[in-house]
All heavy atoms as atom14 arrays in JSON, in Angstrom:
{
  "sequence": "MIFSSIVARTKDRIAKRSRYTRLVAEIESLSSRDLADINGNRSEMLRHAYLEVYG",
  "atom14_mask": [
    [1, 1, 1, 1, 1, 1, 1, 1, 0, 0, 0, 0, 0, 0],
    [1, 1, 1, 1, 1, 1, 1, 1, 0, 0, 0, 0, 0, 0],
    [1, 1, 1, 1, 1, 1, 1, 1, 1, 1, 1, 0, 0, 0],
    [1, 1, 1, 1, 1, 1, 0, 0, 0, 0, 0, 0, 0, 0],
    [1, 1, 1, 1, 1, 1, 0, 0, 0, 0, 0, 0, 0, 0],
    [1, 1, 1, 1, 1, 1, 1, 1, 0, 0, 0, 0, 0, 0],
    [1, 1, 1, 1, 1, 1, 1, 0, 0, 0, 0, 0, 0, 0],
    [1, 1, 1, 1, 1, 0, 0, 0, 0, 0, 0, 0, 0, 0],
    [1, 1, 1, 1, 1, 1, 1, 1, 1, 1, 1, 0, 0, 0],
    [1, 1, 1, 1, 1, 1, 1, 0, 0, 0, 0, 0, 0, 0],
    [1, 1, 1, 1, 1, 1, 1, 1, 1, 0, 0, 0, 0, 0],
    [1, 1, 1, 1, 1, 1, 1, 1, 0, 0, 0, 0, 0, 0],
    [1, 1, 1, 1, 1, 1, 1, 1, 1, 1, 1, 0, 0, 0],
    [1, 1, 1, 1, 1, 1, 1, 1, 0, 0, 0, 0, 0, 0],
    [1, 1, 1, 1, 1, 0, 0, 0, 0, 0, 0, 0, 0, 0],
    [1, 1, 1, 1, 1, 1, 1, 1, 1, 0, 0, 0, 0, 0],
    [1, 1, 1, 1, 1, 1, 1, 1, 1, 1, 1, 0, 0, 0],
    [1, 1, 1, 1, 1, 1, 0, 0, 0, 0, 0, 0, 0, 0],
    [1, 1, 1, 1, 1, 1, 1, 1, 1, 1, 1, 0, 0, 0],
    [1, 1, 1, 1, 1, 1, 1, 1, 1, 1, 1, 1, 0, 0],
    [1, 1, 1, 1, 1, 1, 1, 0, 0, 0, 0, 0, 0, 0],
    [1, 1, 1, 1, 1, 1, 1, 1, 1, 1, 1, 0, 0, 0],
    [1, 1, 1, 1, 1, 1, 1, 1, 0, 0, 0, 0, 0, 0],
    [1, 1, 1, 1, 1, 1, 1, 0, 0, 0, 0, 0, 0, 0],
    [1, 1, 1, 1, 1, 0, 0, 0, 0, 0, 0, 0, 0, 0],
    [1, 1, 1, 1, 1, 1, 1, 1, 1, 0, 0, 0, 0, 0],
    [1, 1, 1, 1, 1, 1, 1, 1, 0, 0, 0, 0, 0, 0],
    [1, 1, 1, 1, 1, 1, 1, 1, 1, 0, 0, 0, 0, 0],
    [1, 1, 1, 1, 1, 1, 0, 0, 0, 0, 0, 0, 0, 0],
    [1, 1, 1, 1, 1, 1, 1, 1, 0, 0, 0, 0, 0, 0],
    [1, 1, 1, 1, 1, 1, 0, 0, 0, 0, 0, 0, 0, 0],
    [1, 1, 1, 1, 1, 1, 0, 0, 0, 0, 0, 0, 0, 0],
    [1, 1, 1, 1, 1, 1, 1, 1, 1, 1, 1, 0, 0, 0],
    [1, 1, 1, 1, 1, 1, 1, 1, 0, 0, 0, 0, 0, 0],
    [1, 1, 1, 1, 1, 1, 1, 1, 0, 0, 0, 0, 0, 0],
    [1, 1, 1, 1, 1, 0, 0, 0, 0, 0, 0, 0, 0, 0],
    [1, 1, 1, 1, 1, 1, 1, 1, 0, 0, 0, 0, 0, 0],
    [1, 1, 1, 1, 1, 1, 1, 1, 0, 0, 0, 0, 0, 0],
    [1, 1, 1, 1, 1, 1, 1, 1, 0, 0, 0, 0, 0, 0],
    [1, 1, 1, 1, 0, 0, 0, 0, 0, 0, 0, 0, 0, 0],
    [1, 1, 1, 1, 1, 1, 1, 1, 0, 0, 0, 0, 0, 0],
    [1, 1, 1, 1, 1, 1, 1, 1, 1, 1, 1, 0, 0, 0],
    [1, 1, 1, 1, 1, 1, 0, 0, 0, 0, 0, 0, 0, 0],
    [1, 1, 1, 1, 1, 1, 1, 1, 1, 0, 0, 0, 0, 0],
    [1, 1, 1, 1, 1, 1, 1, 1, 0, 0, 0, 0, 0, 0],
    [1, 1, 1, 1, 1, 1, 1, 1, 0, 0, 0, 0, 0, 0],
    [1, 1, 1, 1, 1, 1, 1, 1, 1, 1, 1, 0, 0, 0],
    [1, 1, 1, 1, 1, 1, 1, 1, 1, 1, 0, 0, 0, 0],
    [1, 1, 1, 1, 1, 0, 0, 0, 0, 0, 0, 0, 0, 0],
    [1, 1, 1, 1, 1, 1, 1, 1, 1, 1, 1, 1, 0, 0],
    [1, 1, 1, 1, 1, 1, 1, 1, 0, 0, 0, 0, 0, 0],
    [1, 1, 1, 1, 1, 1, 1, 1, 1, 0, 0, 0, 0, 0],
    [1, 1, 1, 1, 1, 1, 1, 0, 0, 0, 0, 0, 0, 0],
    [1, 1, 1, 1, 1, 1, 1, 1, 1, 1, 1, 1, 0, 0],
    [1, 1, 1, 1, 0, 0, 0, 0, 0, 0, 0, 0, 0, 0]
  ],
  "atom14_positions": [
    [[47.78, -5.45, -55.15], [46.35, -5.57, -55.34], [45.7, -6.17, -54.1], [44.74, -5.64, -53.61], [46.08, -6.42, -56.58], [44.65, -6.38, -57.04], [44.09, -4.77, -57.57], [44.08, -4.95, -59.31], [0.0, 0.0, 0.0], [0.0, 0.0, 0.0], [0.0, 0.0, 0.0], [0.0, 0.0, 0.0], [0.0, 0.0, 0.0], [0.0, 0.0, 0.0]],
    [[46.2, -7.28, -53.62], [45.62, -7.94, -52.44], [45.8, -7.06, -51.22], [44.87, -6.89, -50.42], [46.26, -9.32, -52.21], [45.87, -10.26, -53.34], [45.84, -9.9, -50.88], [46.57, -11.6, -53.31], [0.0, 0.0, 0.0], [0.0, 0.0, 0.0], [0.0, 0.0, 0.0], [0.0, 0.0, 0.0], [0.0, 0.0, 0.0], [0.0, 0.0, 0.0]],
    [[47.0, -6.46, -51.09], [47.27, -5.61, -49.94], [46.32, -4.42, -49.91], [45.78, -4.08, -48.86], [48.73, -5.14, -49.96], [49.07, -4.26, -48.8], [49.2, -4.78, -47.53], [49.23, -2.9, -48.98], [49.5, -3.98, -46.45], [49.53, -2.07, -47.91], [49.67, -2.62, -46.64], [0.0, 0.0, 0.0], [0.0, 0.0, 0.0], [0.0, 0.0, 0.0]],
    [[46.11, -3.78, -51.04], [45.22, -2.62, -51.08], [43.78, -3.02, -50.77], [43.03, -2.25, -50.15], [45.29, -1.91, -52.43], [44.88, -2.77, -53.47], [0.0, 0.0, 0.0], [0.0, 0.0, 0.0], [0.0, 0.0, 0.0], [0.0, 0.0, 0.0], [0.0, 0.0, 0.0], [0.0, 0.0, 0.0], [0.0, 0.0, 0.0], [0.0, 0.0, 0.0]],
    [[43.4, -4.21, -51.13], [42.06, -4.71, -50.82], [41.92, -4.92, -49.3], [40.89, -4.57, -48.72], [41.81, -6.02, -51.55], [40.59, -6.59, -51.15], [0.0, 0.0, 0.0], [0.0, 0.0, 0.0], [0.0, 0.0, 0.0], [0.0, 0.0, 0.0], [0.0, 0.0, 0.0], [0.0, 0.0, 0.0], [0.0, 0.0, 0.0], [0.0, 0.0, 0.0]],
    [[42.94, -5.47, -48.69], [42.92, -5.67, -47.24], [42.85, -4.33, -46.53], [42.09, -4.16, -45.57], [44.15, -6.48, -46.79], [44.06, -7.92, -47.31], [44.3, -6.47, -45.27], [45.32, -8.73, -47.13], [0.0, 0.0, 0.0], [0.0, 0.0, 0.0], [0.0, 0.0, 0.0], [0.0, 0.0, 0.0], [0.0, 0.0, 0.0], [0.0, 0.0, 0.0]],
    [[43.64, -3.37, -46.98], [43.64, -2.04, -46.37], [42.27, -1.39, -46.53], [41.74, -0.8, -45.57], [44.75, -1.16, -46.99], [44.62, 0.28, -46.54], [46.13, -1.71, -46.63], [0.0, 0.0, 0.0], [0.0, 0.0, 0.0], [0.0, 0.0, 0.0], [0.0, 0.0, 0.0], [0.0, 0.0, 0.0], [0.0, 0.0, 0.0], [0.0, 0.0, 0.0]],
    [[41.68, -1.5, -47.69], [40.36, -0.89, -47.93], [39.3, -1.51, -47.03], [38.47, -0.79, -46.45], [39.98, -1.05, -49.4], [0.0, 0.0, 0.0], [0.0, 0.0, 0.0], [0.0, 0.0, 0.0], [0.0, 0.0, 0.0], [0.0, 0.0, 0.0], [0.0, 0.0, 0.0], [0.0, 0.0, 0.0], [0.0, 0.0, 0.0], [0.0, 0.0, 0.0]],
    [[39.31, -2.84, -46.89], [38.34, -3.51, -46.02], [38.55, -3.11, -44.57], [37.58, -2.9, -43.83], [38.43, -5.02, -46.16], [37.78, -5.55, -47.41], [37.7, -7.06, -47.36], [39.0, -7.62, -46.98], [39.62, -8.59, -47.63], [39.06, -9.15, -48.67], [40.8, -9.03, -47.23], [0.0, 0.0, 0.0], [0.0, 0.0, 0.0], [0.0, 0.0, 0.0]],
    [[39.79, -3.0, -44.16], [40.1, -2.61, -42.78], [39.62, -1.19, -42.51], [39.02, -0.92, -41.47], [41.61, -2.74, -42.5], [42.01, -4.09, -42.74], [41.94, -2.35, -41.08], [0.0, 0.0, 0.0], [0.0, 0.0, 0.0], [0.0, 0.0, 0.0], [0.0, 0.0, 0.0], [0.0, 0.0, 0.0], [0.0, 0.0, 0.0], [0.0, 0.0, 0.0]],
    [[39.87, -0.29, -43.43], [39.41, 1.1, -43.28], [37.89, 1.14, -43.19], [37.33, 1.9, -42.4], [39.89, 1.97, -44.44], [41.34, 2.33, -44.36], [41.72, 3.24, -45.52], [43.18, 3.64, -45.46], [43.54, 4.56, -46.55], [0.0, 0.0, 0.0], [0.0, 0.0, 0.0], [0.0, 0.0, 0.0], [0.0, 0.0, 0.0], [0.0, 0.0, 0.0]],
    [[37.22, 0.36, -44.0], [35.75, 0.31, -43.99], [35.24, -0.2, -42.64], [34.32, 0.37, -42.06], [35.24, -0.59, -45.11], [33.73, -0.65, -45.17], [33.1, 0.42, -45.28], [33.2, -1.78, -45.1], [0.0, 0.0, 0.0], [0.0, 0.0, 0.0], [0.0, 0.0, 0.0], [0.0, 0.0, 0.0], [0.0, 0.0, 0.0], [0.0, 0.0, 0.0]],
    [[35.87, -1.25, -42.13], [35.46, -1.8, -40.83], [35.69, -0.81, -39.7], [34.85, -0.67, -38.81], [36.21, -3.1, -40.54], [35.74, -4.25, -41.4], [36.53, -5.49, -41.12], [36.08, -6.57, -42.0], [36.81, -7.61, -42.32], [38.02, -7.75, -41.81], [36.34, -8.54, -43.12], [0.0, 0.0, 0.0], [0.0, 0.0, 0.0], [0.0, 0.0, 0.0]],
    [[36.81, -0.11, -39.75], [37.1, 0.9, -38.73], [36.09, 2.03, -38.79], [35.6, 2.5, -37.76], [38.54, 1.43, -38.87], [39.54, 0.33, -38.49], [38.77, 2.67, -38.03], [40.98, 0.64, -38.83], [0.0, 0.0, 0.0], [0.0, 0.0, 0.0], [0.0, 0.0, 0.0], [0.0, 0.0, 0.0], [0.0, 0.0, 0.0], [0.0, 0.0, 0.0]],
    [[35.75, 2.46, -39.99], [34.77, 3.54, -40.15], [33.4, 3.11, -39.64], [32.72, 3.89, -38.95], [34.69, 3.96, -41.62], [0.0, 0.0, 0.0], [0.0, 0.0, 0.0], [0.0, 0.0, 0.0], [0.0, 0.0, 0.0], [0.0, 0.0, 0.0], [0.0, 0.0, 0.0], [0.0, 0.0, 0.0], [0.0, 0.0, 0.0], [0.0, 0.0, 0.0]],
    [[33.0, 1.89, -39.95], [31.71, 1.39, -39.48], [31.69, 1.29, -37.96], [30.72, 1.68, -37.32], [31.39, 0.02, -40.09], [30.93, 0.09, -41.51], [30.6, -1.29, -42.05], [30.09, -1.2, -43.48], [29.75, -2.52, -44.02], [0.0, 0.0, 0.0], [0.0, 0.0, 0.0], [0.0, 0.0, 0.0], [0.0, 0.0, 0.0], [0.0, 0.0, 0.0]],
    [[32.77, 0.77, -37.39], [32.84, 0.63, -35.93], [32.79, 1.99, -35.26], [32.11, 2.17, -34.25], [34.12, -0.13, -35.54], [34.22, -0.39, -34.08], [33.12, -1.31, -33.65], [33.21, -1.56, -32.22], [32.35, -2.26, -31.54], [31.33, -2.82, -32.15], [32.49, -2.43, -30.28], [0.0, 0.0, 0.0], [0.0, 0.0, 0.0], [0.0, 0.0, 0.0]],
    [[33.48, 2.95, -35.83], [33.48, 4.31, -35.29], [32.08, 4.91, -35.33], [31.61, 5.52, -34.36], [34.46, 5.17, -36.08], [34.43, 6.49, -35.63], [0.0, 0.0, 0.0], [0.0, 0.0, 0.0], [0.0, 0.0, 0.0], [0.0, 0.0, 0.0], [0.0, 0.0, 0.0], [0.0, 0.0, 0.0], [0.0, 0.0, 0.0], [0.0, 0.0, 0.0]],
    [[31.41, 4.75, -36.46], [30.05, 5.27, -36.59], [29.11, 4.6, -35.6], [28.29, 5.26, -34.93], [29.55, 5.05, -38.02], [28.17, 5.62, -38.24], [27.83, 5.66, -39.72], [26.51, 6.25, -39.87], [25.54, 5.72, -40.59], [25.74, 4.6, -41.25], [24.38, 6.3, -40.66], [0.0, 0.0, 0.0], [0.0, 0.0, 0.0], [0.0, 0.0, 0.0]],
    [[29.21, 3.29, -35.47], [28.35, 2.55, -34.54], [28.62, 2.99, -33.1], [27.69, 3.21, -32.32], [28.57, 1.05, -34.69], [27.74, 0.22, -33.75], [26.36, 0.16, -33.89], [28.32, -0.49, -32.72], [25.58, -0.59, -33.03], [27.55, -1.25, -31.85], [26.19, -1.29, -32.01], [25.42, -2.03, -31.15], [0.0, 0.0, 0.0], [0.0, 0.0, 0.0]],
    [[29.87, 3.15, -32.76], [30.24, 3.58, -31.4], [29.66, 4.95, -31.1], [29.16, 5.19, -30.0], [31.78, 3.59, -31.24], [32.26, 2.26, -31.48], [32.19, 4.03, -29.86], [0.0, 0.0, 0.0], [0.0, 0.0, 0.0], [0.0, 0.0, 0.0], [0.0, 0.0, 0.0], [0.0, 0.0, 0.0], [0.0, 0.0, 0.0], [0.0, 0.0, 0.0]],
    [[29.72, 5.87, -32.07], [29.14, 7.21, -31.87], [27.64, 7.13, -31.68], [27.07, 7.82, -30.81], [29.47, 8.12, -33.06], [30.88, 8.66, -33.06], [31.08, 9.78, -34.07], [30.53, 9.49, -35.39], [31.2, 8.91, -36.38], [32.45, 8.55, -36.21], [30.63, 8.7, -37.55], [0.0, 0.0, 0.0], [0.0, 0.0, 0.0], [0.0, 0.0, 0.0]],
    [[26.97, 6.31, -32.49], [25.52, 6.17, -32.36], [25.13, 5.59, -31.0], [24.2, 6.08, -30.34], [24.96, 5.29, -33.47], [24.89, 5.89, -34.87], [24.53, 4.82, -35.89], [23.88, 7.02, -34.91], [0.0, 0.0, 0.0], [0.0, 0.0, 0.0], [0.0, 0.0, 0.0], [0.0, 0.0, 0.0], [0.0, 0.0, 0.0], [0.0, 0.0, 0.0]],
    [[25.85, 4.57, -30.56], [25.57, 3.95, -29.26], [25.78, 4.98, -28.15], [24.95, 5.09, -27.24], [26.45, 2.69, -29.04], [26.37, 2.23, -27.6], [26.0, 1.59, -29.98], [0.0, 0.0, 0.0], [0.0, 0.0, 0.0], [0.0, 0.0, 0.0], [0.0, 0.0, 0.0], [0.0, 0.0, 0.0], [0.0, 0.0, 0.0], [0.0, 0.0, 0.0]],
    [[26.86, 5.73, -28.21], [27.13, 6.74, -27.19], [26.02, 7.78, -27.15], [25.59, 8.21, -26.07], [28.48, 7.41, -27.44], [0.0, 0.0, 0.0], [0.0, 0.0, 0.0], [0.0, 0.0, 0.0], [0.0, 0.0, 0.0], [0.0, 0.0, 0.0], [0.0, 0.0, 0.0], [0.0, 0.0, 0.0], [0.0, 0.0, 0.0], [0.0, 0.0, 0.0]],
    [[25.54, 8.18, -28.31], [24.47, 9.17, -28.37], [23.18, 8.6, -27.77], [22.49, 9.27, -27.01], [24.24, 9.59, -29.82], [23.36, 10.8, -29.98], [23.33, 11.3, -31.4], [24.33, 11.17, -32.11], [22.27, 11.83, -31.79], [0.0, 0.0, 0.0], [0.0, 0.0, 0.0], [0.0, 0.0, 0.0], [0.0, 0.0, 0.0], [0.0, 0.0, 0.0]],
    [[22.87, 7.37, -28.11], [21.65, 6.74, -27.57], [21.78, 6.54, -26.07], [20.84, 6.82, -25.31], [21.38, 5.4, -28.29], [21.01, 5.65, -29.75], [20.29, 4.61, -27.58], [21.04, 4.42, -30.63], [0.0, 0.0, 0.0], [0.0, 0.0, 0.0], [0.0, 0.0, 0.0], [0.0, 0.0, 0.0], [0.0, 0.0, 0.0], [0.0, 0.0, 0.0]],
    [[22.94, 6.09, -25.61], [23.15, 5.86, -24.18], [23.11, 7.16, -23.39], [22.81, 7.14, -22.19], [24.47, 5.13, -23.94], [24.5, 3.71, -24.46], [23.58, 2.76, -23.72], [23.18, 3.06, -22.58], [23.24, 1.71, -24.3], [0.0, 0.0, 0.0], [0.0, 0.0, 0.0], [0.0, 0.0, 0.0], [0.0, 0.0, 0.0], [0.0, 0.0, 0.0]],
    [[23.42, 8.28, -24.04], [23.43, 9.56, -23.33], [22.02, 10.11, -23.09], [21.85, 11.03, -22.3], [24.27, 10.59, -24.09], [23.58, 11.03, -25.25], [0.0, 0.0, 0.0], [0.0, 0.0, 0.0], [0.0, 0.0, 0.0], [0.0, 0.0, 0.0], [0.0, 0.0, 0.0], [0.0, 0.0, 0.0], [0.0, 0.0, 0.0], [0.0, 0.0, 0.0]],
    [[21.03, 9.53, -23.77], [19.66, 10.0, -23.58], [19.14, 9.56, -22.21], [19.29, 8.41, -21.82], [18.74, 9.42, -24.67], [19.01, 9.87, -26.09], [18.17, 9.04, -27.06], [18.72, 11.34, -26.26], [0.0, 0.0, 0.0], [0.0, 0.0, 0.0], [0.0, 0.0, 0.0], [0.0, 0.0, 0.0], [0.0, 0.0, 0.0], [0.0, 0.0, 0.0]],
    [[18.54, 10.5, -21.51], [17.96, 10.16, -20.22], [16.61, 9.46, -20.42], [16.05, 9.48, -21.52], [17.75, 11.43, -19.39], [16.73, 12.22, -19.96], [0.0, 0.0, 0.0], [0.0, 0.0, 0.0], [0.0, 0.0, 0.0], [0.0, 0.0, 0.0], [0.0, 0.0, 0.0], [0.0, 0.0, 0.0], [0.0, 0.0, 0.0], [0.0, 0.0, 0.0]],
    [[16.1, 8.88, -19.37], [14.78, 8.25, -19.44], [13.73, 9.28, -19.83], [12.79, 8.97, -20.57], [14.43, 7.61, -18.1], [15.32, 6.56, -17.82], [0.0, 0.0, 0.0], [0.0, 0.0, 0.0], [0.0, 0.0, 0.0], [0.0, 0.0, 0.0], [0.0, 0.0, 0.0], [0.0, 0.0, 0.0], [0.0, 0.0, 0.0], [0.0, 0.0, 0.0]],
    [[13.91, 10.47, -19.35], [12.97, 11.55, -19.67], [13.04, 11.89, -21.17], [12.01, 12.07, -21.81], [13.29, 12.79, -18.83], [12.44, 13.99, -19.13], [11.04, 13.78, -18.66], [10.25, 14.97, -19.01], [8.96, 14.97, -19.15], [8.28, 13.87, -18.94], [8.32, 16.05, -19.47], [0.0, 0.0, 0.0], [0.0, 0.0, 0.0], [0.0, 0.0, 0.0]],
    [[14.26, 11.98, -21.69], [14.42, 12.24, -23.13], [13.71, 11.16, -23.95], [13.02, 11.46, -24.93], [15.89, 12.27, -23.53], [16.66, 13.45, -22.94], [16.03, 14.48, -22.65], [17.88, 13.31, -22.76], [0.0, 0.0, 0.0], [0.0, 0.0, 0.0], [0.0, 0.0, 0.0], [0.0, 0.0, 0.0], [0.0, 0.0, 0.0], [0.0, 0.0, 0.0]],
    [[13.93, 9.92, -23.56], [13.29, 8.81, -24.28], [11.77, 8.88, -24.19], [11.08, 8.63, -25.18], [13.79, 7.47, -23.72], [15.24, 7.13, -24.04], [15.69, 5.93, -23.23], [15.44, 6.89, -25.52], [0.0, 0.0, 0.0], [0.0, 0.0, 0.0], [0.0, 0.0, 0.0], [0.0, 0.0, 0.0], [0.0, 0.0, 0.0], [0.0, 0.0, 0.0]],
    [[11.26, 9.23, -23.01], [9.82, 9.35, -22.85], [9.27, 10.47, -23.73], [8.19, 10.34, -24.32], [9.47, 9.6, -21.39], [0.0, 0.0, 0.0], [0.0, 0.0, 0.0], [0.0, 0.0, 0.0], [0.0, 0.0, 0.0], [0.0, 0.0, 0.0], [0.0, 0.0, 0.0], [0.0, 0.0, 0.0], [0.0, 0.0, 0.0], [0.0, 0.0, 0.0]],
    [[10.01, 11.57, -23.83], [9.57, 12.7, -24.65], [9.43, 12.34, -26.12], [8.57, 12.88, -26.82], [10.54, 13.88, -24.51], [10.42, 14.59, -23.18], [9.43, 14.36, -22.45], [11.33, 15.38, -22.84], [0.0, 0.0, 0.0], [0.0, 0.0, 0.0], [0.0, 0.0, 0.0], [0.0, 0.0, 0.0], [0.0, 0.0, 0.0], [0.0, 0.0, 0.0]],
    [[10.28, 11.43, -26.58], [10.22, 11.05, -28.0], [9.6, 9.68, -28.21], [9.66, 9.13, -29.31], [11.63, 11.1, -28.64], [12.58, 10.1, -27.98], [12.21, 12.5, -28.63], [13.92, 9.94, -28.68], [0.0, 0.0, 0.0], [0.0, 0.0, 0.0], [0.0, 0.0, 0.0], [0.0, 0.0, 0.0], [0.0, 0.0, 0.0], [0.0, 0.0, 0.0]],
    [[9.0, 9.15, -27.15], [8.42, 7.8, -27.2], [9.44, 6.78, -27.69], [9.13, 5.93, -28.51], [7.17, 7.77, -28.09], [6.01, 8.49, -27.47], [5.89, 8.54, -26.25], [5.16, 9.07, -28.29], [0.0, 0.0, 0.0], [0.0, 0.0, 0.0], [0.0, 0.0, 0.0], [0.0, 0.0, 0.0], [0.0, 0.0, 0.0], [0.0, 0.0, 0.0]],
    [[10.66, 6.9, -27.19], [11.74, 6.03, -27.63], [11.96, 4.84, -26.71], [11.64, 4.88, -25.53], [0.0, 0.0, 0.0], [0.0, 0.0, 0.0], [0.0, 0.0, 0.0], [0.0, 0.0, 0.0], [0.0, 0.0, 0.0], [0.0, 0.0, 0.0], [0.0, 0.0, 0.0], [0.0, 0.0, 0.0], [0.0, 0.0, 0.0], [0.0, 0.0, 0.0]],
    [[12.49, 3.81, -27.28], [12.86, 2.61, -26.54], [14.35, 2.39, -26.8], [14.77, 2.17, -27.93], [12.04, 1.43, -27.06], [12.39, 0.13, -26.4], [13.55, -0.28, -26.4], [11.39, -0.53, -25.85], [0.0, 0.0, 0.0], [0.0, 0.0, 0.0], [0.0, 0.0, 0.0], [0.0, 0.0, 0.0], [0.0, 0.0, 0.0], [0.0, 0.0, 0.0]],
    [[15.15, 2.44, -25.73], [16.6, 2.38, -25.89], [17.06, 1.12, -26.62], [17.86, 1.18, -27.54], [17.28, 2.47, -24.52], [18.77, 2.68, -24.61], [19.43, 2.8, -23.24], [18.72, 3.62, -22.3], [18.87, 4.93, -22.15], [19.71, 5.57, -22.93], [18.18, 5.6, -21.25], [0.0, 0.0, 0.0], [0.0, 0.0, 0.0], [0.0, 0.0, 0.0]],
    [[16.55, -0.03, -26.24], [17.01, -1.26, -26.88], [16.61, -1.3, -28.35], [17.37, -1.79, -29.2], [16.49, -2.5, -26.14], [15.1, -2.53, -26.15], [0.0, 0.0, 0.0], [0.0, 0.0, 0.0], [0.0, 0.0, 0.0], [0.0, 0.0, 0.0], [0.0, 0.0, 0.0], [0.0, 0.0, 0.0], [0.0, 0.0, 0.0], [0.0, 0.0, 0.0]],
    [[15.45, -0.8, -28.66], [15.0, -0.74, -30.06], [15.88, 0.22, -30.87], [16.24, -0.06, -32.01], [13.54, -0.3, -30.09], [12.81, -0.51, -31.38], [12.67, -1.97, -31.79], [12.71, -2.87, -30.94], [12.53, -2.19, -33.0], [0.0, 0.0, 0.0], [0.0, 0.0, 0.0], [0.0, 0.0, 0.0], [0.0, 0.0, 0.0], [0.0, 0.0, 0.0]],
    [[16.23, 1.33, -30.25], [17.1, 2.3, -30.92], [18.49, 1.71, -31.17], [19.08, 1.93, -32.24], [17.2, 3.58, -30.1], [15.89, 4.35, -30.03], [15.95, 5.71, -28.87], [16.77, 6.93, -29.86], [0.0, 0.0, 0.0], [0.0, 0.0, 0.0], [0.0, 0.0, 0.0], [0.0, 0.0, 0.0], [0.0, 0.0, 0.0], [0.0, 0.0, 0.0]],
    [[19.0, 0.96, -30.21], [20.31, 0.33, -30.38], [20.27, -0.71, -31.5], [21.21, -0.83, -32.29], [20.76, -0.31, -29.07], [21.14, 0.66, -27.96], [21.3, -0.07, -26.64], [22.38, 1.44, -28.32], [0.0, 0.0, 0.0], [0.0, 0.0, 0.0], [0.0, 0.0, 0.0], [0.0, 0.0, 0.0], [0.0, 0.0, 0.0], [0.0, 0.0, 0.0]],
    [[19.18, -1.45, -31.57], [19.03, -2.43, -32.65], [19.02, -1.75, -34.01], [19.68, -2.18, -34.96], [17.75, -3.24, -32.46], [17.6, -4.37, -33.46], [16.36, -5.21, -33.2], [15.13, -4.54, -33.57], [14.66, -4.46, -34.82], [15.32, -5.02, -35.8], [13.52, -3.84, -35.07], [0.0, 0.0, 0.0], [0.0, 0.0, 0.0], [0.0, 0.0, 0.0]],
    [[18.29, -0.65, -34.11], [18.23, 0.09, -35.37], [19.59, 0.7, -35.72], [19.95, 0.75, -36.91], [17.16, 1.17, -35.32], [15.77, 0.63, -35.47], [15.28, 0.13, -36.65], [14.77, 0.49, -34.57], [14.05, -0.29, -36.48], [13.72, -0.08, -35.22], [0.0, 0.0, 0.0], [0.0, 0.0, 0.0], [0.0, 0.0, 0.0], [0.0, 0.0, 0.0]],
    [[20.32, 1.14, -34.72], [21.66, 1.68, -34.98], [22.55, 0.59, -35.57], [23.28, 0.84, -36.54], [22.25, 2.23, -33.69], [0.0, 0.0, 0.0], [0.0, 0.0, 0.0], [0.0, 0.0, 0.0], [0.0, 0.0, 0.0], [0.0, 0.0, 0.0], [0.0, 0.0, 0.0], [0.0, 0.0, 0.0], [0.0, 0.0, 0.0], [0.0, 0.0, 0.0]],
    [[22.49, -0.6, -35.0], [23.29, -1.72, -35.51], [22.92, -2.03, -36.96], [23.78, -2.17, -37.83], [23.1, -2.95, -34.63], [23.94, -4.11, -35.1], [25.25, -4.24, -34.67], [23.45, -5.05, -36.0], [26.05, -5.29, -35.11], [24.23, -6.09, -36.44], [25.53, -6.21, -36.0], [26.31, -7.23, -36.46], [0.0, 0.0, 0.0], [0.0, 0.0, 0.0]],
    [[21.63, -2.09, -37.22], [21.16, -2.42, -38.57], [21.55, -1.3, -39.56], [21.88, -1.59, -40.72], [19.66, -2.63, -38.59], [19.16, -3.88, -37.87], [17.63, -3.9, -37.82], [19.69, -5.13, -38.55], [0.0, 0.0, 0.0], [0.0, 0.0, 0.0], [0.0, 0.0, 0.0], [0.0, 0.0, 0.0], [0.0, 0.0, 0.0], [0.0, 0.0, 0.0]],
    [[21.5, -0.08, -39.11], [21.87, 1.06, -39.97], [23.33, 0.96, -40.4], [23.66, 1.23, -41.55], [21.63, 2.37, -39.22], [22.07, 3.61, -39.95], [21.24, 3.91, -41.19], [20.08, 3.52, -41.25], [21.79, 4.56, -42.1], [0.0, 0.0, 0.0], [0.0, 0.0, 0.0], [0.0, 0.0, 0.0], [0.0, 0.0, 0.0], [0.0, 0.0, 0.0]],
    [[24.19, 0.58, -39.48], [25.62, 0.55, -39.78], [26.03, -0.75, -40.46], [26.75, -0.74, -41.46], [26.44, 0.76, -38.48], [27.93, 0.58, -38.76], [26.17, 2.13, -37.9], [0.0, 0.0, 0.0], [0.0, 0.0, 0.0], [0.0, 0.0, 0.0], [0.0, 0.0, 0.0], [0.0, 0.0, 0.0], [0.0, 0.0, 0.0], [0.0, 0.0, 0.0]],
    [[25.59, -1.86, -39.93], [26.07, -3.16, -40.41], [25.12, -3.89, -41.35], [25.48, -4.89, -41.93], [26.42, -4.06, -39.23], [27.56, -3.54, -38.4], [27.34, -3.02, -37.14], [28.85, -3.57, -38.89], [28.4, -2.54, -36.38], [29.91, -3.09, -38.15], [29.66, -2.57, -36.89], [30.72, -2.09, -36.15], [0.0, 0.0, 0.0], [0.0, 0.0, 0.0]],
    [[23.91, -3.36, -41.45], [22.95, -3.98, -42.37], [22.35, -5.13, -41.79], [21.84, -6.05, -41.79], [0.0, 0.0, 0.0], [0.0, 0.0, 0.0], [0.0, 0.0, 0.0], [0.0, 0.0, 0.0], [0.0, 0.0, 0.0], [0.0, 0.0, 0.0], [0.0, 0.0, 0.0], [0.0, 0.0, 0.0], [0.0, 0.0, 0.0], [0.0, 0.0, 0.0]]
  ]
}
């Protein structure tokens, strides 16, 4: 019971980290021009990505 709980939490953390890493990579890949086209702010987008994944 305890072991399966540890495994489940670990899997959840790995999945969240993977999702966050993908989001960061996608945001970082945007050029300044891309950001200007969508009126985006990179640091604000990164903050929202963190909140989306980790709450």
